[in-house]
N, C-alpha and C positions, 0 to 999 in steps of 0.2 A: 527176775523171771528164771524159772528152771530152764537150763540149757539142754535142749533136745533137738533132734533133727526130724521133726514131724512135718509132713506136708498134707494139707487138707485140699482135696480136689472137689470141685462142684461149681455151683452157680450161686452168686451172691444173694439173689433174691429168693432162694429156696428156703422155706421155713426150717427144715431140718438142718440145713447147712448153717443157718443163722444160730440155731440152738447149740450146735456143736462148737462153733467158733466162740460164742458167748461163754460156754462152759470152759473151754480151754483158757480163754482170757481170764475169767473169774478165778480159775485155779492156778494162775500164774504160769501157764505153760506157753512157751514160745513156739510158734509154728509159722510155716509159710502157707499162703493160700494160692492155689492155682485155679484160675477162673476159666472154665470150659468155654464160656462165650467169647472172652477176649483172647485167650491163649490157645484154645483148641484142646483136643484130647491128645496127650503125648503117646505116640505109638508104642515105645518100649514099655511104658507103664501099663497101657491097655493090655498088651500081650501078657504081661506079668500078672495083672489082676485076673484075666481070664483063666490063666493056669492055676493061680493060687486060690481064688474063691469060687471059680466056675461061672459059666455064662448065666446059669439059672439064678444065681445070687446077684450078679452084676447088672443084669437087665431088669429094669422095673416094668413088669408087665401089668401093673395096676395103675400106673400114672397117666396123666393127661397126655404126655408126649406119645406114649405107646398107643393110647386110644385114638390119637390123631393120625396114626399110620394107616395106610390102606390095608385091606384084608390080605392082599397078596404079600405085602411086605411083612406083615405079622406072621403069616403062615410059613414064610421062607426062613424064619429064625428057628433053626432046629439043632444047631451045634455051635461051638466056639467060633468057627470061621464066619458063619452067617451072623452071629451076634456081634462080632467085631465089625462087620460091614455096616450094620445098622447103627452101632454106637458111633462110628466115625461120621456117618451121614447125618445122624440125629443125636448129638451128644446128650440131649435132655432125657433120653431113655435110660441113661446110666443112673442106677440108684445112688443116691447121695446122702451124705458125703462118702467119698472113698478116702480113707486115711492110710497113709504110709507112716508107720511108727518108726521110731529110732532103732528098734531092734530088727527092722526089716519086715515085720509082719504087716498085714493089710486087713483092714476091717471095712465093712460097707454098712452105712446107716449110722444112727446115733442112739446110744443109751448111756446115761450118766454112769451107771454101774460098770458097763464094759469099758468106758473110757477110764474110769478110776483104776481098774485092774491093770491098765496099760502103763500107768505112770510108775516111774521108779521109786 
């Protein structure tokens, strides 16, 4: 396996997370998996993601978890601080997977082409 310090954050039963993990494994990339359901959302990383990719990218406003929020909660998400609060309360609203790459960069979502570009 290629030695890298990659961490994939998400939920194990998410189809996109499954695809990303399968792609990394099939390409011989070693990575750690952080399960939001079991391990929670790490605060330092959440703050970094919000700063790096922006709340509009990080919060999945098209997913089932978002649709399950009441209208007042959805309307309250207007900036990074309010997005942080909803992400901590309902981690499933975070678009997945969030990947922290060995070079310190962060991506959200999965595409084989984008992952290929990240490998050394």
